[in-house]
BAPAGU-366897 format. One record per residue (C-alpha): x, y, z; residue in one letter. Coordinates in pm, 1 decimal, padded with zeros to 6 digits. Example, Ala and Ser with C-alpha at 12.3 -4.5 7.8 and 13.67 -1.06 7.14 Angstrom:
// residues 2
((01230.0 -00450.0 00780.0) 'A')
((01367.0 -00106.0 00714.0) 'S')
END
This chain:
// residues 326
((-01845.6 -01830.0 -01880.0) 'X')
((-01521.4 -01600.5 -01967.3) 'X')
((-01387.0 -01528.2 -01592.8) 'X')
((-01106.1 -01251.5 -01772.4) 'X')
((-01310.5 -00984.3 -01779.1) 'X')
((-01204.6 -00624.5 -01900.6) 'X')
((-01441.9 -00345.0 -01788.8) 'X')
((-01401.7 00058.5 -01777.2) 'X')
((-01350.7 00143.8 -01362.4) 'X')
((-01660.1 00144.9 -01210.4) 'X')
((-01626.4 00445.9 -00996.4) 'X')
((-01344.1 00805.4 -01063.5) 'X')
((-01302.2 01052.6 -00863.6) 'X')
((-01140.3 01368.4 -00957.1) 'X')
((-00833.3 01509.9 -00865.4) 'X')
((-00678.8 01856.9 -00906.7) 'X')
((-00325.7 01695.4 -00967.0) 'X')
((-00159.2 01396.1 -01093.8) 'X')
((-00196.3 01112.2 -00855.3) 'X')
((00158.7 00901.1 -00794.7) 'X')
((-00006.3 00736.7 -00491.0) 'X')
((-00321.9 00611.0 -00310.0) 'X')
((-00458.7 00477.1 00013.3) 'X')
((-00744.6 00337.3 00198.3) 'X')
((-00686.3 00354.7 00550.0) 'X')
((-00665.3 00009.5 00672.6) 'X')
((-00726.1 00077.8 01003.8) 'X')
((-01134.5 00063.1 01161.3) 'X')
((-01160.1 00507.4 01220.8) 'X')
((-01501.7 00492.1 01386.1) 'X')
((-01698.6 00580.6 01132.4) 'X')
((-01866.9 00435.0 00853.1) 'X')
((-01705.8 00631.8 00595.8) 'X')
((-01397.8 00521.3 00435.8) 'X')
((-01094.4 00742.9 00495.8) 'X')
((-00892.9 00739.5 00131.5) 'X')
((-00556.0 00932.4 00153.4) 'X')
((-00374.3 01045.1 -00247.1) 'X')
((-00091.7 01231.1 -00296.6) 'X')
((00015.5 01453.2 -00623.8) 'X')
((00322.4 01613.8 -00709.2) 'X')
((00263.2 01941.1 -00399.3) 'X')
((-00035.8 01805.0 -00175.4) 'X')
((-00161.6 01507.3 00014.2) 'X')
((-00532.0 01522.0 00016.3) 'X')
((-00774.5 01300.5 00299.5) 'X')
((-01127.0 01239.0 00197.2) 'X')
((-01414.9 00988.4 00307.0) 'X')
((-01531.1 00737.0 00032.9) 'X')
((-01880.6 00573.6 00080.0) 'X')
((-01996.9 00289.5 -00189.3) 'X')
((-02345.9 00095.9 -00259.3) 'X')
((-02193.7 -00253.3 -00201.8) 'X')
((-02240.5 -00115.0 00168.6) 'X')
((-02478.2 00116.4 00225.6) 'X')
((-02807.4 00105.6 -00012.9) 'X')
((-02863.7 00465.1 00034.5) 'X')
((-02581.8 00559.3 -00170.0) 'X')
((-02583.3 00590.7 -00528.6) 'X')
((-02255.3 00445.0 -00673.1) 'X')
((-02029.7 00672.1 -00463.8) 'X')
((-01984.2 00931.6 -00240.2) 'X')
((-01683.0 01107.4 -00198.6) 'X')
((-01599.7 01390.0 -00001.3) 'X')
((-01273.9 01582.0 00062.7) 'X')
((-01172.9 01724.5 00436.2) 'X')
((-00840.5 01810.6 00398.3) 'X')
((-00593.2 01932.6 00165.2) 'X')
((-00215.7 01942.4 00281.0) 'X')
((00036.9 02144.4 00133.9) 'X')
((00325.9 01899.5 00089.4) 'X')
((00525.4 02102.6 -00204.5) 'X')
((00692.1 01837.9 -00310.9) 'X')
((00633.5 01508.1 -00489.4) 'X')
((00453.6 01258.3 -00258.5) 'X')
((00569.9 00915.2 -00334.1) 'X')
((00431.0 00673.7 -00058.1) 'X')
((00176.3 00753.1 00222.4) 'X')
((00110.9 00536.6 00547.9) 'X')
((-00224.0 00512.2 00776.8) 'X')
((-00160.1 00533.7 01116.6) 'X')
((-00409.4 00361.2 01333.0) 'X')
((-00476.1 00694.3 01581.9) 'X')
((-00655.7 00800.3 01325.9) 'X')
((-01012.7 00828.2 01430.5) 'X')
((-01346.8 01031.9 01275.9) 'X')
((-01517.1 00927.0 01630.6) 'X')
((-01318.4 01142.1 01846.6) 'X')
((-01382.9 01474.8 01952.6) 'X')
((-01200.4 01644.7 01799.5) 'X')
((-01114.7 01391.3 01480.3) 'X')
((-00749.9 01305.5 01512.2) 'X')
((-00616.5 01255.3 01178.9) 'X')
((-00231.4 01145.4 01150.2) 'X')
((-00033.0 00966.8 00844.2) 'X')
((00298.2 00957.9 00739.4) 'X')
((00459.6 01051.7 00366.7) 'X')
((00786.4 00999.6 00169.1) 'X')
((00889.8 01235.1 -00041.7) 'X')
((01127.1 01238.8 -00378.4) 'X')
((01394.7 01460.1 -00113.7) 'X')
((01412.3 01157.8 00058.8) 'X')
((01246.9 01248.2 00393.7) 'X')
((00966.2 01108.8 00610.8) 'X')
((00708.1 01368.4 00698.1) 'X')
((00456.2 01258.9 00974.7) 'X')
((00176.6 01508.7 00958.9) 'X')
((-00129.7 01545.9 01277.3) 'X')
((-00423.0 01719.0 01220.8) 'X')
((-00784.5 01785.9 01394.0) 'X')
((-00941.4 01888.3 01057.9) 'X')
((-00968.7 02248.7 01259.5) 'X')
((-00706.3 02453.3 01334.2) 'X')
((-00422.0 02188.9 01464.2) 'X')
((-00176.9 02070.8 01197.2) 'X')
((00131.0 01995.3 01261.0) 'X')
((00376.1 01787.6 01062.6) 'X')
((00751.6 01677.9 01105.6) 'X')
((01021.9 01567.6 00914.0) 'X')
((01262.9 01208.6 00930.7) 'X')
((01574.7 01223.3 00808.0) 'X')
((01841.8 01016.5 00775.2) 'X')
((01746.0 00777.7 00455.9) 'X')
((02015.4 00876.9 00139.9) 'X')
((01823.8 00772.7 -00116.8) 'X')
((01516.1 00696.2 -00275.5) 'X')
((01216.7 00585.5 00023.4) 'X')
((01004.1 00337.2 -00170.8) 'X')
((00753.9 00185.9 00080.0) 'X')
((00660.4 00277.8 00440.3) 'X')
((00393.5 00162.1 00754.1) 'X')
((00329.5 00218.1 01076.0) 'X')
((00316.7 00025.8 01367.8) 'X')
((-00029.9 -00185.6 01350.8) 'X')
((-00116.5 -00137.6 01748.0) 'X')
((-00053.4 00158.2 01890.3) 'X')
((00118.9 00322.2 01576.7) 'X')
((00406.9 00481.4 01777.4) 'X')
((00675.5 00381.6 01513.0) 'X')
((00694.0 00406.8 01158.9) 'X')
((00898.8 00135.6 00922.3) 'X')
((01058.0 00263.0 00616.0) 'X')
((01249.5 00108.2 00345.4) 'X')
((01483.1 00308.4 00076.1) 'X')
((01711.0 00246.1 -00194.4) 'X')
((01970.6 00309.4 00051.9) 'X')
((02017.4 -00043.2 00118.8) 'X')
((01850.0 -00000.8 00479.5) 'X')
((01514.0 -00035.3 00704.1) 'X')
((01487.3 00180.2 00955.1) 'X')
((01215.0 00212.2 01206.2) 'X')
((01165.2 00535.4 01371.1) 'X')
((00990.6 00693.1 01718.9) 'X')
((00689.7 00954.4 01607.8) 'X')
((00975.1 01248.1 01672.2) 'X')
((01172.5 01133.3 01431.2) 'X')
((01465.1 00918.9 01611.4) 'X')
((01584.7 00611.0 01462.5) 'X')
((01532.2 00327.1 01698.8) 'X')
((01640.5 00084.3 01459.6) 'X')
((01836.9 00015.3 01146.9) 'X')
((01900.4 -00292.3 00904.8) 'X')
((02144.0 -00286.5 00656.0) 'X')
((01996.2 -00473.1 00343.4) 'X')
((02160.8 -00607.4 00047.0) 'X')
((01972.0 -00445.8 -00240.6) 'X')
((01708.7 -00183.0 -00244.5) 'X')
((01413.8 -00223.5 -00038.6) 'X')
((01134.7 -00225.9 -00180.4) 'X')
((00817.4 -00288.6 -00013.4) 'X')
((00783.8 -00335.5 00436.1) 'X')
((00474.3 -00458.2 00603.9) 'X')
((00388.6 -00527.4 00979.2) 'X')
((00096.1 -00761.5 01042.1) 'X')
((-00116.3 -00668.9 01338.0) 'X')
((-00087.5 -01042.9 01461.5) 'X')
((00278.4 -01021.4 01463.3) 'X')
((00367.5 -00676.1 01611.6) 'X')
((00705.3 -00770.5 01643.6) 'X')
((00812.7 -00866.7 01335.5) 'X')
((00889.1 -00700.0 01002.5) 'X')
((00860.9 -00821.2 00668.4) 'X')
((01135.3 -00662.6 00446.5) 'X')
((01169.4 -00716.7 00066.0) 'X')
((01438.2 -00629.8 -00126.4) 'X')
((01468.6 -00544.7 -00517.4) 'X')
((01747.1 -00837.1 -00493.9) 'X')
((01467.2 -01113.3 -00493.9) 'X')
((01479.8 -01168.7 -00138.0) 'X')
((01222.1 -01084.7 00170.7) 'X')
((01335.3 -01137.1 00514.5) 'X')
((01141.2 -01129.6 00847.4) 'X')
((01307.3 -00912.0 01135.9) 'X')
((01265.1 -00960.5 01518.6) 'X')
((01240.4 -00639.3 01627.9) 'X')
((01309.6 -00736.5 01984.4) 'X')
((01618.4 -00968.7 01893.4) 'X')
((01671.3 -00698.9 01556.4) 'X')
((01790.5 -01006.7 01411.7) 'X')
((01655.2 -01145.1 01073.5) 'X')
((01477.0 -01457.0 01193.7) 'X')
((01332.4 -01632.7 00828.9) 'X')
((01368.6 -01534.6 00462.6) 'X')
((01146.9 -01612.4 00164.4) 'X')
((01347.2 -01638.3 -00234.7) 'X')
((01199.1 -01536.3 -00555.4) 'X')
((01478.6 -01653.9 -00734.0) 'X')
((01404.7 -01392.8 -00994.3) 'X')
((01425.1 -01025.0 -01012.3) 'X')
((01389.8 -00750.5 -00985.0) 'X')
((01141.9 -00791.5 -00694.2) 'X')
((00943.8 -00526.4 -00709.8) 'X')
((00642.6 -00506.1 -00426.5) 'X')
((00544.9 -00778.5 -00163.8) 'X')
((00273.2 -00780.6 00078.8) 'X')
((00206.5 -01003.6 00362.0) 'X')
((-00171.9 -01159.3 00381.9) 'X')
((-00405.3 -00972.6 00633.3) 'X')
((-00645.1 -01273.6 00637.4) 'X')
((-00370.0 -01526.8 00663.1) 'X')
((-00000.8 -01404.2 00812.4) 'X')
((00157.2 -01779.4 00679.5) 'X')
((00099.9 -01587.4 00291.1) 'X')
((00325.3 -01382.4 00144.0) 'X')
((00326.1 -01269.8 -00202.1) 'X')
((00507.9 -01032.8 -00459.3) 'X')
((00589.6 -00981.8 -00820.7) 'X')
((00919.4 -01006.8 -00987.1) 'X')
((00947.8 -00935.2 -01326.4) 'X')
((00661.5 -01012.0 -01502.0) 'X')
((00511.4 -01325.2 -01253.1) 'X')
((00338.1 -01281.8 -00946.7) 'X')
((00479.1 -01541.2 -00630.7) 'X')
((00269.1 -01657.5 -00345.3) 'X')
((00442.9 -01824.1 -00049.1) 'X')
((00325.1 -02059.5 00257.1) 'X')
((00587.2 -01988.2 00485.2) 'X')
((00512.2 -02249.6 00697.1) 'X')
((00605.4 -02500.8 00368.2) 'X')
((00900.1 -02395.0 00153.6) 'X')
((01171.4 -02092.0 00160.8) 'X')
((01068.4 -02120.1 -00258.0) 'X')
((00707.8 -01989.2 -00406.6) 'X')
((00474.4 -02226.7 -00353.9) 'X')
((00251.6 -02081.2 -00677.8) 'X')
((00397.5 -01844.9 -00939.8) 'X')
((00265.9 -01752.9 -01270.3) 'X')
((00361.5 -01483.8 -01543.7) 'X')
((00074.8 -01240.1 -01570.3) 'X')
((00221.7 -00867.6 -01694.5) 'X')
((00340.4 -00845.2 -02060.9) 'X')
((00620.8 -00576.4 -01961.4) 'X')
((00759.9 -00584.9 -01600.6) 'X')
((00477.0 -00607.0 -01287.0) 'X')
((00468.5 -00340.5 -01019.0) 'X')
((00239.9 -00362.1 -00748.9) 'X')
((00135.9 -00667.8 -00553.2) 'X')
((-00175.9 -00604.6 -00282.7) 'X')
((-00354.7 -00852.6 -00086.1) 'X')
((-00704.0 -00778.5 -00071.6) 'X')
((-00851.2 -00684.0 00259.6) 'X')
((-01104.6 -00938.6 00309.0) 'X')
((-00984.3 -01281.8 00171.7) 'X')
((-00727.9 -01461.6 00154.8) 'X')
((-00727.3 -01580.7 -00155.3) 'X')
((-00797.7 -01252.7 -00375.1) 'X')
((-00530.1 -01031.8 -00498.0) 'X')
((-00435.5 -00745.7 -00732.7) 'X')
((-00123.1 -00670.8 -00931.4) 'X')
((-00018.3 -00401.0 -01166.9) 'X')
((00207.6 -00359.3 -01490.2) 'X')
((00438.9 -00086.1 -01502.1) 'X')
((00328.2 00261.6 -01551.7) 'X')
((00352.0 00262.2 -01934.4) 'X')
((00275.3 00518.1 -02206.7) 'X')
((-00079.3 00508.9 -02219.4) 'X')
((-00191.4 00303.3 -01983.4) 'X')
((-00099.6 00104.6 -01689.9) 'X')
((-00263.8 -00248.3 -01644.7) 'X')
((-00472.0 -00340.8 -01309.4) 'X')
((-00527.0 -00741.1 -01267.7) 'X')
((-00790.5 -00876.2 -01002.3) 'X')
((-00689.7 -01287.2 -00899.1) 'X')
((-00825.6 -01550.7 -00730.2) 'X')
((-00595.7 -01830.6 -00609.4) 'X')
((-00903.5 -02088.1 -00757.1) 'X')
((-00864.3 -01943.7 -01104.5) 'X')
((-00656.8 -01964.3 -01348.0) 'X')
((-00707.7 -01650.6 -01503.1) 'X')
((-00749.4 -01342.7 -01394.6) 'X')
((-01133.9 -01236.3 -01260.2) 'X')
((-01075.1 -00881.5 -01341.5) 'X')
((-00883.7 -00685.1 -01605.0) 'X')
((-00842.4 -00316.4 -01558.4) 'X')
((-00678.8 00015.0 -01746.3) 'X')
((-00535.2 00326.6 -01624.5) 'X')
((-00379.3 00612.2 -01831.3) 'X')
((-00041.5 00657.9 -01667.5) 'X')
((-00198.4 00508.5 -01352.4) 'X')
((00009.1 00422.2 -01047.6) 'X')
((-00056.1 00326.3 -00687.1) 'X')
((-00296.0 00029.5 -00582.9) 'X')
((-00478.2 -00011.1 -00252.4) 'X')
((-00790.2 -00218.4 -00147.6) 'X')
((-01096.9 -00111.4 00049.5) 'X')
((-01071.0 -00221.9 00420.3) 'X')
((-01455.9 -00400.4 00411.5) 'X')
((-01497.8 -00459.5 00038.6) 'X')
((-01322.9 -00691.0 -00235.2) 'X')
((-01299.3 -00300.1 -00396.7) 'X')
((-00949.2 -00148.9 -00508.9) 'X')
((-00830.1 00182.8 -00629.1) 'X')
((-00529.6 00307.7 -00852.4) 'X')
((-00419.6 00660.6 -00938.7) 'X')
((-00377.4 00835.6 -01221.7) 'X')
((-00394.9 01135.4 -01448.7) 'X')
((-00616.3 01387.6 -01207.3) 'X')
((-00852.8 01093.7 -01116.0) 'X')
((-00856.2 00782.0 -00941.3) 'X')
((-01012.0 00493.6 -01046.2) 'X')
((-01190.4 00198.8 -00870.2) 'X')
((-01270.8 -00116.9 -00919.9) 'X')
((-01519.6 -00364.5 -00762.9) 'X')
((-01450.8 -00735.4 -00795.2) 'X')
((-01628.1 -01065.5 -00671.8) 'X')
((-01523.1 -01249.0 -00333.9) 'X')
END
């Protein structure tokens, strides 16, 4: 059986705008449906998804838009807050965006009359990634082309500031390591910072650049993955500061790396948005070849479902969803 199967997406959702970024809520929201956020040139849309893989009563996929937030500028990154709950009365939606004007915007909504947002100023260049503190959600960390990682409280005050040696591409905060932050730099270095002492405590090296994206494995907090150049790279932080495993995958440069949230051996990568198609590859560490290959017209963004081996990529007025095996 040939593992490498190219296939069309299992499901698509039509969107009113080009989708620059798409993000499943990684936290339990208290409801059977999954929350998904996507951002375009002017808007952030919050919706719910339910898939036949989790509910036999669903035919294929059900999608419903809960609310559209006017953003007024291109959305470059979205992070969900663990305080988001659909089972609260009233419900609470909280997320943060990074935009092309170098500002963060914190949105809080009850999906009815209360819709607030605060702007966080401080970065002097493009913001590449952001993440909420995974336990309480009372802080947000962001990384930027301005060679800094910053940690903010929910009022927009800067609580910590780490000077990097190159642009910050990814920032991760692991629920089992609430006092550590992982920061990946474009020069190929991944550092862990102790948020109590505000010191760097560990670093990993790609030995190649540019590093475009890195992720901290939810299911095994000793595993780090990244893409640099056209390769994926995996570290076991107890073994070495150099990658344990690496493989060339994308013909052009690789763009994003995301671990599955259900299996520590499953991850996805995307190639650079080309003139026509973006390539999505799903990999399993037990298999020499990708277990799934998909393409999305000028796709961007990459996100995994919280409880299913299912990932999504944004595209031209669409979100594409692929289901892989475990």
